[in-house]
N, CA, C and O atoms as a GROMACS GRO file, in nm:
protein
  464
    1MET      N    1   7.779 -11.163   8.247
    1MET     CA    2   7.901 -11.151   8.168
    1MET      C    3   8.022 -11.149   8.259
    1MET      O    4   8.016 -11.100   8.372
    2ILE      N    5   8.130 -11.201   8.211
    2ILE     CA    6   8.255 -11.208   8.285
    2ILE      C    7   8.358 -11.123   8.212
    2ILE      O    8   8.376 -11.134   8.091
    3ASP      N    9   8.424 -11.038   8.289
    3ASP     CA   10   8.532 -10.956   8.236
    3ASP      C   11   8.659 -10.995   8.309
    3ASP      O   12   8.660 -11.015   8.430
    4ILE      N   13   8.766 -11.007   8.233
    4ILE     CA   14   8.895 -11.038   8.293
    4ILE      C   15   8.996 -10.935   8.243
    4ILE      O   16   9.008 -10.909   8.124
    5TYR      N   17   9.069 -10.877   8.338
    5TYR     CA   18   9.162 -10.769   8.310
    5TYR      C   19   9.303 -10.814   8.336
    5TYR      O   20   9.330 -10.884   8.434
    6GLY      N   21   9.395 -10.775   8.248
    6GLY     CA   22   9.535 -10.808   8.269
    6GLY      C   23   9.618 -10.777   8.146
    6GLY      O   24   9.581 -10.695   8.062
    7ILE      N   25   9.731 -10.845   8.138
    7ILE     CA   26   9.825 -10.828   8.027
    7ILE      C   27   9.832 -10.960   7.953
    7ILE      O   28   9.854 -11.066   8.014
    8LYS      N   29   9.816 -10.955   7.824
    8LYS     CA   30   9.804 -11.076   7.743
    8LYS      C   31   9.923 -11.172   7.759
    8LYS      O   32   9.903 -11.293   7.762
    9ASN      N   33  10.044 -11.120   7.768
    9ASN     CA   34  10.163 -11.205   7.773
    9ASN      C   35  10.198 -11.255   7.912
    9ASN      O   36  10.299 -11.324   7.928
   10CYS      N   37  10.120 -11.222   8.012
   10CYS     CA   38  10.145 -11.265   8.149
   10CYS      C   39  10.111 -11.414   8.162
   10CYS      O   40  10.004 -11.457   8.120
   11SER      N   41  10.201 -11.491   8.220
   11SER     CA   42  10.178 -11.636   8.232
   11SER      C   43  10.058 -11.668   8.320
   11SER      O   44   9.986 -11.764   8.294
   12THR      N   45  10.035 -11.591   8.423
   12THR     CA   46   9.919 -11.615   8.509
   12THR      C   47   9.790 -11.583   8.434
   12THR      O   48   9.689 -11.652   8.451
   13MET      N   49   9.793 -11.480   8.354
   13MET     CA   50   9.676 -11.448   8.272
   13MET      C   51   9.647 -11.562   8.176
   13MET      O   52   9.531 -11.601   8.158
   14LYS      N   53   9.751 -11.616   8.114
   14LYS     CA   54   9.733 -11.727   8.020
   14LYS      C   55   9.669 -11.846   8.089
   14LYS      O   56   9.580 -11.910   8.034
   15LYS      N   57   9.714 -11.877   8.211
   15LYS     CA   58   9.656 -11.987   8.286
   15LYS      C   59   9.508 -11.962   8.314
   15LYS      O   60   9.425 -12.052   8.297
   16ALA      N   61   9.476 -11.841   8.356
   16ALA     CA   62   9.336 -11.808   8.387
   16ALA      C   63   9.249 -11.817   8.262
   16ALA      O   64   9.141 -11.876   8.266
   17MET      N   65   9.294 -11.759   8.152
   17MET     CA   66   9.214 -11.760   8.030
   17MET      C   67   9.204 -11.901   7.973
   17MET      O   68   9.099 -11.939   7.920
   18ASP      N   69   9.311 -11.980   7.982
   18ASP     CA   70   9.305 -12.120   7.938
   18ASP      C   71   9.204 -12.197   8.022
   18ASP      O   72   9.126 -12.276   7.969
   19TRP      N   73   9.205 -12.174   8.152
   19TRP     CA   74   9.111 -12.242   8.241
   19TRP      C   75   8.967 -12.210   8.199
   19TRP      O   76   8.884 -12.300   8.189
   20LEU      N   77   8.939 -12.083   8.175
   20LEU     CA   78   8.805 -12.043   8.132
   20LEU      C   79   8.769 -12.103   7.997
   20LEU      O   80   8.659 -12.155   7.978
   21ASP      N   81   8.862 -12.097   7.902
   21ASP     CA   82   8.838 -12.152   7.768
   21ASP      C   83   8.810 -12.302   7.772
   21ASP      O   84   8.718 -12.350   7.706
   22GLU      N   85   8.888 -12.375   7.850
   22GLU     CA   86   8.872 -12.520   7.859
   22GLU      C   87   8.735 -12.560   7.914
   22GLU      O   88   8.688 -12.671   7.888
   23ARG      N   89   8.671 -12.472   7.987
   23ARG     CA   90   8.540 -12.498   8.045
   23ARG      C   91   8.428 -12.425   7.971
   23ARG      O   92   8.314 -12.418   8.018
   24ASN      N   93   8.463 -12.372   7.855
   24ASN     CA   94   8.367 -12.301   7.769
   24ASN      C   95   8.295 -12.188   7.844
   24ASN      O   96   8.175 -12.167   7.827
   25ILE      N   97   8.370 -12.118   7.926
   25ILE     CA   98   8.316 -12.003   7.998
   25ILE      C   99   8.352 -11.879   7.918
   25ILE      O  100   8.469 -11.846   7.902
   26GLU      N  101   8.249 -11.812   7.869
   26GLU     CA  102   8.273 -11.692   7.788
   26GLU      C  103   8.316 -11.576   7.876
   26GLU      O  104   8.266 -11.557   7.987
   27PHE      N  105   8.408 -11.498   7.824
   27PHE     CA  106   8.457 -11.381   7.896
   27PHE      C  107   8.503 -11.277   7.796
   27PHE      O  108   8.528 -11.306   7.679
   28THR      N  109   8.514 -11.156   7.846
   28THR     CA  110   8.570 -11.046   7.767
   28THR      C  111   8.704 -11.010   7.831
   28THR      O  112   8.712 -10.982   7.950
   29PHE      N  113   8.808 -11.011   7.749
   29PHE     CA  114   8.942 -10.978   7.796
   29PHE      C  115   8.968 -10.829   7.775
   29PHE      O  116   8.944 -10.775   7.668
   30HIS      N  117   9.017 -10.765   7.879
   30HIS     CA  118   9.055 -10.623   7.875
   30HIS      C  119   9.205 -10.615   7.900
   30HIS      O  120   9.253 -10.648   8.008
   31ASN      N  121   9.278 -10.572   7.800
   31ASN     CA  122   9.424 -10.566   7.807
   31ASN      C  123   9.467 -10.434   7.871
   31ASN      O  124   9.440 -10.326   7.817
   32TYR      N  125   9.534 -10.443   7.986
   32TYR     CA  126   9.584 -10.324   8.054
   32TYR      C  127   9.673 -10.238   7.966
   32TYR      O  128   9.678 -10.116   7.981
   33LYS      N  129   9.743 -10.301   7.874
   33LYS     CA  130   9.838 -10.227   7.790
   33LYS      C  131   9.769 -10.144   7.682
   33LYS      O  132   9.824 -10.044   7.636
   34THR      N  133   9.650 -10.184   7.641
   34THR     CA  134   9.586 -10.115   7.529
   34THR      C  135   9.451 -10.053   7.561
   34THR      O  136   9.398  -9.975   7.482
   35GLN      N  137   9.394 -10.086   7.677
   35GLN     CA  138   9.262 -10.034   7.711
   35GLN      C  139   9.263  -9.974   7.851
   35GLN      O  140   9.333 -10.022   7.940
   36ALA      N  141   9.186  -9.872   7.866
   36ALA     CA  142   9.169  -9.814   7.999
   36ALA      C  143   9.080  -9.907   8.081
   36ALA      O  144   9.002  -9.984   8.026
   37VAL      N  145   9.094  -9.900   8.211
   37VAL     CA  146   9.007  -9.975   8.301
   37VAL      C  147   8.904  -9.879   8.356
   37VAL      O  148   8.937  -9.770   8.403
   38ASP      N  149   8.779  -9.920   8.349
   38ASP     CA  150   8.671  -9.837   8.401
   38ASP      C  151   8.697  -9.807   8.548
   38ASP      O  152   8.724  -9.897   8.627
   39GLU      N  153   8.689  -9.681   8.585
   39GLU     CA  154   8.714  -9.640   8.723
   39GLU      C  155   8.622  -9.712   8.820
   39GLU      O  156   8.661  -9.739   8.934
   40ALA      N  157   8.499  -9.743   8.778
   40ALA     CA  158   8.404  -9.815   8.864
   40ALA      C  159   8.458  -9.954   8.901
   40ALA      O  160   8.437 -10.001   9.012
   41VAL      N  161   8.526 -10.019   8.807
   41VAL     CA  162   8.584 -10.150   8.833
   41VAL      C  163   8.697 -10.138   8.935
   41VAL      O  164   8.708 -10.220   9.026
   42ILE      N  165   8.778 -10.036   8.920
   42ILE     CA  166   8.888 -10.013   9.014
   42ILE      C  167   8.832  -9.987   9.153
   42ILE      O  168   8.879 -10.043   9.252
   43ARG      N  169   8.731  -9.902   9.160
   43ARG     CA  170   8.668  -9.872   9.290
   43ARG      C  171   8.607  -9.997   9.353
   43ARG      O  172   8.620 -10.018   9.474
   44LEU      N  173   8.542 -10.079   9.272
   44LEU     CA  174   8.481 -10.202   9.322
   44LEU      C  175   8.589 -10.295   9.378
   44LEU      O  176   8.571 -10.353   9.485
   45ALA      N  177   8.698 -10.311   9.306
   45ALA     CA  178   8.808 -10.397   9.352
   45ALA      C  179   8.867 -10.345   9.482
   45ALA      O  180   8.891 -10.423   9.575
   46ILE      N  181   8.890 -10.215   9.490
   46ILE     CA  182   8.948 -10.157   9.611
   46ILE      C  183   8.850 -10.167   9.727
   46ILE      O  184   8.892 -10.189   9.841
   47ALA      N  185   8.722 -10.150   9.701
   47ALA     CA  186   8.621 -10.163   9.807
   47ALA      C  187   8.619 -10.306   9.863
   47ALA      O  188   8.601 -10.325   9.983
   48GLN      N  189   8.637 -10.405   9.776
   48GLN     CA  190   8.632 -10.544   9.820
   48GLN      C  191   8.762 -10.592   9.883
   48GLN      O  192   8.759 -10.674   9.975
   49TYR      N  193   8.877 -10.543   9.835
   49TYR     CA  194   9.006 -10.597   9.879
   49TYR      C  195   9.097 -10.497   9.949
   49TYR      O  196   9.192 -10.537  10.017
   50GLY      N  197   9.070 -10.368   9.934
   50GLY     CA  198   9.162 -10.267   9.985
   50GLY      C  199   9.270 -10.237   9.882
   50GLY      O  200   9.308 -10.324   9.804
   51TRP      N  201   9.317 -10.115   9.881
   51TRP     CA  202   9.415 -10.076   9.780
   51TRP      C  203   9.544 -10.157   9.791
   51TRP      O  204   9.612 -10.181   9.692
   52GLU      N  205   9.578 -10.199   9.915
   52GLU     CA  206   9.703 -10.273   9.937
   52GLU      C  207   9.705 -10.406   9.862
   52GLU      O  208   9.812 -10.453   9.824
   53SER      N  209   9.588 -10.465   9.840
   53SER     CA  210   9.580 -10.592   9.766
   53SER      C  211   9.564 -10.571   9.617
   53SER      O  212   9.610 -10.653   9.537
   54VAL      N  213   9.499 -10.463   9.577
   54VAL     CA  214   9.471 -10.439   9.435
   54VAL      C  215   9.594 -10.384   9.363
   54VAL      O  216   9.619 -10.419   9.248
   55ILE      N  217   9.668 -10.299   9.429
   55ILE     CA  218   9.786 -10.238   9.368
   55ILE      C  219   9.905 -10.333   9.382
   55ILE      O  220   9.938 -10.378   9.492
   56ASN      N  221   9.968 -10.363   9.270
   56ASN     CA  222  10.084 -10.452   9.268
   56ASN      C  223  10.207 -10.371   9.307
   56ASN      O  224  10.260 -10.293   9.227
   57ARG      N  225  10.251 -10.390   9.429
   57ARG     CA  226  10.366 -10.314   9.479
   57ARG      C  227  10.499 -10.383   9.453
   57ARG      O  228  10.603 -10.339   9.502
   58ARG      N  229  10.497 -10.492   9.377
   58ARG     CA  230  10.622 -10.560   9.343
   58ARG      C  231  10.662 -10.538   9.199
   58ARG      O  232  10.771 -10.578   9.157
   59GLY      N  233  10.576 -10.473   9.122
   59GLY     CA  234  10.602 -10.457   8.980
   59GLY      C  235  10.676 -10.330   8.943
   59GLY      O  236  10.700 -10.243   9.027
   60THR      N  237  10.709 -10.323   8.817
   60THR     CA  238  10.783 -10.209   8.762
   60THR      C  239  10.705 -10.079   8.774
   60THR      O  240  10.763  -9.974   8.805
   61THR      N  241  10.576 -10.084   8.750
   61THR     CA  242  10.495  -9.961   8.754
   61THR      C  243  10.501  -9.898   8.893
   61THR      O  244  10.514  -9.776   8.906
   62TRP      N  245  10.492  -9.981   8.998
   62TRP     CA  246  10.502  -9.928   9.135
   62TRP      C  247  10.640  -9.867   9.158
   62TRP      O  248  10.651  -9.758   9.214
   63ARG      N  249  10.743  -9.936   9.116
   63ARG     CA  250  10.879  -9.887   9.139
   63ARG      C  251  10.905  -9.754   9.068
   63ARG      O  252  10.988  -9.675   9.113
   64LYS      N  253  10.834  -9.729   8.960
   64LYS     CA  254  10.852  -9.604   8.886
   64LYS      C  255  10.779  -9.486   8.950
   64LYS      O  256  10.805  -9.371   8.916
   65LEU      N  257  10.687  -9.514   9.044
   65LEU     CA  258  10.617  -9.404   9.111
   65LEU      C  259  10.713  -9.327   9.200
   65LEU      O  260  10.809  -9.384   9.254
   66SER      N  261  10.687  -9.199   9.216
   66SER     CA  262  10.770  -9.118   9.306
   66SER      C  263  10.747  -9.164   9.450
   66SER      O  264  10.643  -9.220   9.483
   67ASP      N  265  10.846  -9.141   9.533
   67ASP     CA  266  10.833  -9.175   9.675
   67ASP      C  267  10.716  -9.100   9.738
   67ASP      O  268  10.649  -9.152   9.826
   68ASP      N  269  10.693  -8.978   9.691
   68ASP     CA  270  10.582  -8.898   9.742
   68ASP      C  271  10.448  -8.967   9.713
   68ASP      O  272  10.362  -8.975   9.801
   69LYS      N  273  10.431  -9.017   9.590
   69LYS     CA  274  10.307  -9.087   9.554
   69LYS      C  275  10.292  -9.214   9.638
   69LYS      O  276  10.183  -9.244   9.688
   70LYS      N  277  10.400  -9.288   9.652
   70LYS     CA  278  10.395  -9.413   9.730
   70LYS      C  279  10.356  -9.385   9.874
   70LYS      O  280  10.272  -9.455   9.931
   71SER      N  281  10.416  -9.284   9.933
   71SER     CA  282  10.391  -9.256  10.075
   71SER      C  283  10.254  -9.194  10.100
   71SER      O  284  10.203  -9.201  10.212
   72SER      N  285  10.195  -9.134   9.997
   72SER     CA  286  10.063  -9.074  10.016
   72SER      C  287   9.951  -9.166   9.966
   72SER      O  288   9.835  -9.124   9.958
   73MET      N  289   9.984  -9.290   9.934
   73MET     CA  290   9.886  -9.383   9.879
   73MET      C  291   9.774  -9.411   9.979
   73MET      O  292   9.798  -9.445  10.095
   74ASP      N  293   9.653  -9.397   9.930
   74ASP     CA  294   9.533  -9.438  10.002
   74ASP      C  295   9.434  -9.483   9.894
   74ASP      O  296   9.471  -9.490   9.777
   75SER      N  297   9.312  -9.513   9.931
   75SER     CA  298   9.216  -9.565   9.834
   75SER      C  299   9.192  -9.469   9.718
   75SER      O  300   9.188  -9.512   9.603
   76GLU      N  301   9.176  -9.341   9.747
   76GLU     CA  302   9.149  -9.244   9.640
   76GLU      C  303   9.269  -9.226   9.547
   76GLU      O  304   9.254  -9.223   9.425
   77VAL      N  305   9.388  -9.215   9.606
   77VAL     CA  306   9.509  -9.202   9.525
   77VAL      C  307   9.528  -9.329   9.442
   77VAL      O  308   9.567  -9.321   9.325
   78ALA      N  309   9.500  -9.445   9.501
   78ALA     CA  310   9.515  -9.572   9.429
   78ALA      C  311   9.422  -9.578   9.308
   78ALA      O  312   9.462  -9.627   9.202
   79VAL      N  313   9.300  -9.528   9.322
   79VAL     CA  314   9.207  -9.526   9.208
   79VAL      C  315   9.265  -9.440   9.097
   79VAL      O  316   9.265  -9.481   8.981
   80GLN      N  317   9.314  -9.324   9.131
   80GLN     CA  318   9.371  -9.232   9.032
   80GLN      C  319   9.493  -9.294   8.964
   80GLN      O  320   9.504  -9.291   8.841
   81ILE      N  321   9.584  -9.350   9.043
   81ILE     CA  322   9.706  -9.410   8.989
   81ILE      C  323   9.670  -9.528   8.898
   81ILE      O  324   9.725  -9.542   8.789
   82ALA      N  325   9.577  -9.614   8.943
   82ALA     CA  326   9.538  -9.731   8.865
   82ALA      C  327   9.466  -9.692   8.736
   82ALA      O  328   9.483  -9.758   8.633
   83ALA      N  329   9.388  -9.586   8.741
   83ALA     CA  330   9.320  -9.540   8.619
   83ALA      C  331   9.422  -9.488   8.517
   83ALA      O  332   9.406  -9.507   8.397
   84GLU      N  333   9.526  -9.421   8.566
   84GLU     CA  334   9.630  -9.367   8.478
   84GLU      C  335   9.731  -9.473   8.434
   84GLU      O  336   9.788  -9.463   8.325
   85ASN      N  337   9.752  -9.573   8.518
   85ASN     CA  338   9.853  -9.678   8.493
   85ASN      C  339   9.791  -9.815   8.524
   85ASN      O  340   9.824  -9.874   8.627
   86PRO      N  341   9.702  -9.866   8.439
   86PRO     CA  342   9.632  -9.991   8.472
   86PRO      C  343   9.724 -10.110   8.496
   86PRO      O  344   9.684 -10.204   8.563
   87SER      N  345   9.845 -10.107   8.444
   87SER     CA  346   9.934 -10.222   8.466
   87SER      C  347   9.980 -10.233   8.611
   87SER      O  348  10.046 -10.330   8.647
   88ILE      N  349   9.946 -10.136   8.695
   88ILE     CA  350   9.979 -10.144   8.838
   88ILE      C  351   9.878 -10.230   8.913
   88ILE      O  352   9.900 -10.266   9.029
   89ILE      N  353   9.768 -10.264   8.848
   89ILE     CA  354   9.663 -10.346   8.911
   89ILE      C  355   9.707 -10.492   8.903
   89ILE      O  356   9.752 -10.540   8.799
   90LYS      N  357   9.692 -10.563   9.016
   90LYS     CA  358   9.725 -10.706   9.016
   90LYS      C  359   9.642 -10.777   8.912
   90LYS      O  360   9.532 -10.734   8.877
   91ARG      N  361   9.696 -10.888   8.863
   91ARG     CA  362   9.627 -10.961   8.758
   91ARG      C  363   9.632 -11.110   8.784
   91ARG      O  364   9.720 -11.161   8.853
   92PRO      N  365   9.536 -11.178   8.728
   92PRO     CA  366   9.418 -11.123   8.663
   92PRO      C  367   9.322 -11.062   8.764
   92PRO      O  368   9.319 -11.099   8.882
   93LEU      N  369   9.245 -10.971   8.714
   93LEU     CA  370   9.134 -10.914   8.789
   93LEU      C  371   9.010 -10.961   8.715
   93LEU      O  372   8.986 -10.923   8.600
   94LEU      N  373   8.931 -11.044   8.780
   94LEU     CA  374   8.813 -11.102   8.717
   94LEU      C  375   8.690 -11.040   8.781
   94LEU      O  376   8.680 -11.033   8.903
   95VAL      N  377   8.597 -10.996   8.698
   95VAL     CA  378   8.472 -10.939   8.748
   95VAL      C  379   8.357 -11.024   8.697
   95VAL      O  380   8.340 -11.044   8.576
   96ARG      N  381   8.280 -11.074   8.791
   96ARG     CA  382   8.160 -11.153   8.759
   96ARG      C  383   8.046 -11.096   8.841
   96ARG      O  384   8.049 -11.098   8.964
   97LYS      N  385   7.946 -11.045   8.770
   97LYS     CA  386   7.836 -10.973   8.835
   97LYS      C  387   7.897 -10.855   8.909
   97LYS      O  388   7.962 -10.772   8.847
   98GLN      N  389   7.879 -10.845   9.039
   98GLN     CA  390   7.940 -10.736   9.115
   98GLN      C  391   8.053 -10.787   9.205
   98GLN      O  392   8.094 -10.718   9.298
   99ASP      N  393   8.102 -10.907   9.176
   99ASP     CA  394   8.211 -10.964   9.255
   99ASP      C  395   8.342 -10.954   9.178
   99ASP      O  396   8.346 -10.973   9.056
  100VAL      N  397   8.447 -10.924   9.251
  100VAL     CA  398   8.580 -10.910   9.194
  100VAL      C  399   8.669 -11.017   9.255
  100VAL      O  400   8.662 -11.045   9.375
  101TYR      N  401   8.753 -11.077   9.172
  101TYR     CA  402   8.847 -11.179   9.218
  101TYR      C  403   8.985 -11.140   9.168
  101TYR      O  404   9.002 -11.105   9.051
  102LEU      N  405   9.083 -11.146   9.256
  102LEU     CA  406   9.221 -11.111   9.221
  102LEU      C  407   9.305 -11.238   9.212
  102LEU      O  408   9.290 -11.329   9.292
  103GLY      N  409   9.392 -11.243   9.114
  103GLY     CA  410   9.483 -11.355   9.098
  103GLY      C  411   9.414 -11.475   9.036
  103GLY      O  412   9.294 -11.471   9.007
  104PHE      N  413   9.491 -11.581   9.018
  104PHE     CA  414   9.436 -11.704   8.963
  104PHE      C  415   9.486 -11.824   9.041
  104PHE      O  416   9.606 -11.844   9.060
  105LYS      N  417   9.391 -11.903   9.086
  105LYS     CA  418   9.415 -12.035   9.142
  105LYS      C  419   9.302 -12.122   9.091
  105LYS      O  420   9.185 -12.086   9.103
  106ALA      N  421   9.338 -12.237   9.034
  106ALA     CA  422   9.238 -12.324   8.972
  106ALA      C  423   9.126 -12.360   9.069
  106ALA      O  424   9.009 -12.357   9.031
  107ASP      N  425   9.159 -12.395   9.195
  107ASP     CA  426   9.053 -12.433   9.287
  107ASP      C  427   8.962 -12.316   9.322
  107ASP      O  428   8.842 -12.335   9.343
  108ALA      N  429   9.017 -12.195   9.327
  108ALA     CA  430   8.932 -12.078   9.352
  108ALA      C  431   8.838 -12.055   9.235
  108ALA      O  432   8.720 -12.027   9.255
  109TYR      N  433   8.888 -12.067   9.113
  109TYR     CA  434   8.801 -12.052   8.996
  109TYR      C  435   8.696 -12.162   8.992
  109TYR      O  436   8.582 -12.138   8.952
  110SER      N  437   8.732 -12.284   9.033
  110SER     CA  438   8.634 -12.393   9.040
  110SER      C  439   8.521 -12.357   9.135
  110SER      O  440   8.404 -12.385   9.108
  111SER      N  441   8.555 -12.296   9.247
  111SER     CA  442   8.453 -12.254   9.343
  111SER      C  443   8.366 -12.141   9.286
  111SER      O  444   8.244 -12.141   9.304
  112ILE      N  445   8.428 -12.048   9.219
  112ILE     CA  446   8.356 -11.935   9.162
  112ILE      C  447   8.255 -11.982   9.059
  112ILE      O  448   8.140 -11.938   9.059
  113PHE      N  449   8.299 -12.072   8.971
  113PHE     CA  450   8.217 -12.112   8.859
  113PHE      C  451   8.149 -12.248   8.875
  113PHE      O  452   8.071 -12.288   8.790
  114GLY      N  453   8.178 -12.317   8.985
  114GLY     CA  454   8.117 -12.447   9.008
  114GLY      C  455   8.159 -12.552   8.907
  114GLY      O  456   8.081 -12.641   8.874
  115LYS      N  457   8.283 -12.540   8.858
  115LYS     CA  458   8.334 -12.634   8.759
  115LYS      C  459   8.474 -12.678   8.799
  115LYS      O  460   8.551 -12.603   8.859
  116ASP      N  461   8.506 -12.803   8.764
  116ASP     CA  462   8.642 -12.855   8.790
  116ASP      C  463   8.731 -12.838   8.672
  116ASP      O  464   8.848 -12.875   8.676
   0.00000   0.00000   0.00000
């Protein structure tokens, strides 16, 4: 099963989901705005990429964090912050089996799924 996490109105999310739909690849969409993200998924993403890549430090959610939270950020703090504020996680976050993929690029998805 494939799970994809993000925000429905995000243009990058739309591209990723359209790409999957066009190739008849079934997936379950998890909306950061309305659903919590399983802590295990956050931990898996951080283990594979590091918190610096998983946490979106250019978005509004990051800017709203206190300077204290930002300066004390590490993997454990990132898990807690992302669980409480899933919109801080970069998107899309795609989980296939035990592999996590961040962002969307058509050629990367082609490699992941073996489809053009």
